[in-house]
C-alpha positions as CSV (number, residue, x, y, z in Angstrom):
1,M,-47.9,38.8,-29.4
2,K,-50.6,38.5,-31.6
3,Q,-48.6,38.0,-35.1
4,H,-47.3,34.9,-32.7
5,L,-50.1,33.0,-31.7
6,G,-51.5,34.0,-35.0
7,M,-49.3,29.8,-35.4
8,H,-51.0,28.3,-33.3
9,T,-54.9,28.5,-34.8
10,V,-53.9,29.4,-39.2
11,E,-53.1,25.6,-40.6
12,H,-49.1,25.9,-41.6
13,T,-49.6,25.1,-45.5
14,Y,-46.2,25.6,-47.1
15,S,-43.7,22.6,-46.3
16,C,-40.0,22.6,-46.8
17,V,-38.9,19.4,-48.2
18,V,-35.4,19.0,-46.6
19,C,-36.0,19.5,-43.0
20,N,-40.6,19.3,-43.2
21,R,-40.4,22.8,-41.1
22,M,-44.2,23.6,-41.8
23,F,-44.8,28.0,-42.4
24,K,-48.4,29.4,-42.8
25,E,-46.7,31.9,-45.7
26,I,-44.7,30.9,-48.2
27,R,-42.1,33.5,-47.8
28,C,-40.9,31.9,-44.6
29,L,-40.5,28.7,-46.1
30,K,-38.1,30.4,-48.8
31,V,-36.7,32.2,-46.0
32,L,-35.2,28.9,-44.5
33,Q,-35.0,27.0,-48.0
34,H,-32.2,29.7,-47.7
35,V,-30.3,27.9,-45.2
36,H,-31.0,24.7,-46.7
37,T,-29.0,25.6,-50.0
38,G,-26.1,28.0,-47.9
39,E,-27.3,30.7,-50.0
40,R,-26.5,34.0,-48.2
41,P,-28.8,37.2,-50.2
42,Y,-28.6,39.7,-48.3
43,F,-25.0,42.1,-47.8
44,C,-22.9,44.4,-45.6
45,D,-22.4,47.7,-47.7
46,V,-19.3,48.1,-45.3
47,C,-17.5,45.1,-45.0
48,N,-19.5,42.5,-48.7
49,K,-20.4,39.6,-45.2
50,T,-23.3,38.0,-46.6
51,F,-26.1,36.6,-44.5
52,S,-28.9,34.6,-45.3
53,Y,-31.7,36.6,-43.1
54,K,-31.5,39.8,-43.5
55,S,-32.6,40.3,-39.5
56,S,-28.9,39.2,-39.0
57,L,-27.8,41.8,-41.9
58,K,-29.4,44.2,-39.4
59,I,-28.1,42.9,-36.3
60,Y,-24.3,43.0,-37.5
61,L,-24.5,46.8,-38.5
62,C,-24.2,47.4,-36.0
63,V,-20.5,45.9,-35.8
64,H,-18.8,49.1,-38.1
65,I,-21.6,51.7,-35.7
66,G,-20.4,50.4,-32.7
67,E,-23.2,50.1,-31.6
68,H,-23.5,47.8,-27.6
69,P,-27.4,49.1,-26.5
70,Y,-27.7,45.7,-24.1
71,P,-25.6,46.6,-20.5
72,C,-24.8,43.8,-18.3
73,D,-25.8,45.1,-14.9
74,V,-23.5,42.5,-13.0
75,C,-20.4,43.8,-14.7
76,N,-21.1,46.9,-17.1
77,K,-20.3,44.8,-20.3
78,T,-22.4,45.4,-23.8
79,F,-23.4,43.4,-25.9
80,K,-24.8,44.2,-29.7
81,Q,-28.4,42.3,-28.5
82,Q,-30.1,41.1,-26.4
83,Q,-29.7,37.2,-26.5
84,H,-25.8,37.7,-26.6
85,L,-26.7,39.9,-22.5
86,N,-28.5,36.4,-21.6
87,V,-26.2,34.1,-22.8
88,H,-24.1,36.2,-21.0
89,Q,-25.1,36.5,-17.4
90,S,-24.8,33.1,-17.0
91,V,-20.6,33.7,-16.6
92,H,-22.0,35.5,-13.2
93,T,-25.0,33.4,-12.5
94,G,-23.0,29.8,-13.1
95,E,-26.3,28.2,-14.7
96,R,-25.5,26.2,-17.7
97,P,-29.4,24.5,-18.6
98,Y,-28.3,22.6,-21.5
99,P,-27.2,18.9,-20.2
100,C,-25.7,16.2,-22.6
101,D,-28.5,12.9,-22.5
102,V,-25.3,11.1,-23.0
103,C,-23.1,11.7,-20.2
104,N,-24.7,13.8,-18.3
105,K,-22.3,17.3,-19.1
106,T,-23.5,20.8,-19.2
107,F,-24.2,23.5,-21.0
108,K,-24.6,27.5,-20.9
109,Q,-26.3,27.8,-24.8
110,Q,-27.8,25.3,-26.6
111,Q,-26.0,25.1,-29.1
112,H,-22.6,24.5,-27.4
113,L,-24.8,20.5,-26.1
114,N,-25.1,20.6,-30.2
115,V,-22.4,20.4,-31.1
116,H,-20.7,18.9,-27.9
117,Q,-23.5,15.6,-28.7
118,S,-20.9,15.1,-32.2
119,V,-18.5,14.0,-30.2
120,H,-21.1,11.1,-29.3
121,T,-22.3,10.8,-32.6
122,G,-19.6,11.3,-34.8
123,E,-21.0,13.5,-36.7
124,R,-19.1,16.2,-39.1
125,P,-21.2,17.4,-41.2
126,Y,-19.8,19.9,-43.2
127,P,-17.2,19.1,-45.1
128,C,-14.1,21.5,-47.5
129,D,-15.2,20.5,-50.9
130,V,-11.8,20.8,-52.4
131,C,-10.4,18.5,-50.2
132,N,-12.6,16.7,-48.5
133,K,-11.7,17.3,-44.8
134,T,-14.9,17.1,-42.4
135,F,-16.0,20.0,-39.3
136,K,-18.4,19.6,-36.7
137,V,-19.2,23.9,-37.3
138,R,-19.3,25.3,-40.0
139,K,-17.2,28.1,-39.2
140,D,-14.3,25.8,-38.3
141,L,-14.9,24.8,-42.2
142,K,-15.5,28.8,-43.3
143,V,-11.7,29.1,-41.5
144,H,-10.3,26.0,-43.2
145,Q,-10.8,26.8,-46.3
146,H,-8.9,30.0,-46.1
147,I,-5.8,27.6,-46.7
148,H,-7.6,26.5,-50.7
149,T,-8.2,29.7,-51.2
150,G,-5.6,32.2,-49.8
151,E,-7.5,34.7,-48.2
152,C,-6.6,36.0,-44.9
153,P,-9.4,38.7,-43.5
154,Y,-7.7,39.5,-40.2
155,C,-5.1,42.6,-40.5
156,C,-3.7,44.2,-38.1
157,D,-4.5,47.5,-37.4
158,V,-0.5,48.9,-36.8
159,C,1.9,47.1,-39.8
160,N,-1.7,45.5,-41.9
161,K,-0.2,41.9,-41.7
162,T,-3.1,39.9,-43.1
163,F,-3.7,36.6,-41.4
164,S,-5.6,33.6,-42.3
165,K,-6.7,33.1,-38.5
166,K,-8.4,35.3,-36.4
167,V,-6.3,33.8,-33.3
168,N,-3.1,34.3,-35.4
169,L,-4.4,38.0,-35.8
170,K,-4.6,38.1,-31.5
171,V,-1.1,36.3,-30.9
172,H,0.3,38.4,-33.8
173,K,-1.0,41.4,-31.7
174,L,1.7,41.1,-29.1
175,V,4.1,42.5,-30.7
176,H,2.9,45.4,-30.6
177,T,2.4,45.4,-27.0
178,R,5.3,43.8,-25.9
179,E,2.4,41.9,-23.7
180,R,4.0,37.8,-22.8
181,L,1.4,35.1,-23.5
182,Y,3.1,33.4,-20.8
183,R,5.5,33.9,-16.9
184,C,8.0,31.4,-16.6
185,D,8.2,31.5,-13.0
186,M,12.3,31.7,-12.2
187,C,12.9,34.5,-14.8
188,N,9.4,36.4,-15.4
């Protein structure tokens, strides 16, 4: 808290040339620059996934050790991060505190509102550097790039078949469990 309060009293002398955010320490500015340049200097030793922030890598490592220390007191679902639990709890409360100022549609998360707003602006700020197709969300661009690289990072743990999209792996796994996505009301 002491460090946070210092933010309000210390002069911010370092300015980002891209977004004009101000920082009191040069190291904080350098971290932000990783985001603007797309640089991801921190990587997981297990799977080589990369991150812009050291703190993001630290949180991600829970994936490999299976740690989920934050349980929901309503349904007992567990989460890797407190903030994920906080977002989840809106499922139980129905709270949607982020309204769109154009159409009044409400959202559970700020980032969902941000993505939605591109509906009104038409903004698609993430272009593919191979084919110039543009995307509203960086994650969608990354998935699209698998088309060009041929990368299939999602692997079935039963038969080792690989997929470029997570959703395709999820559908494929139904082959092994014999589950059906849809049921015919006439013949089951």
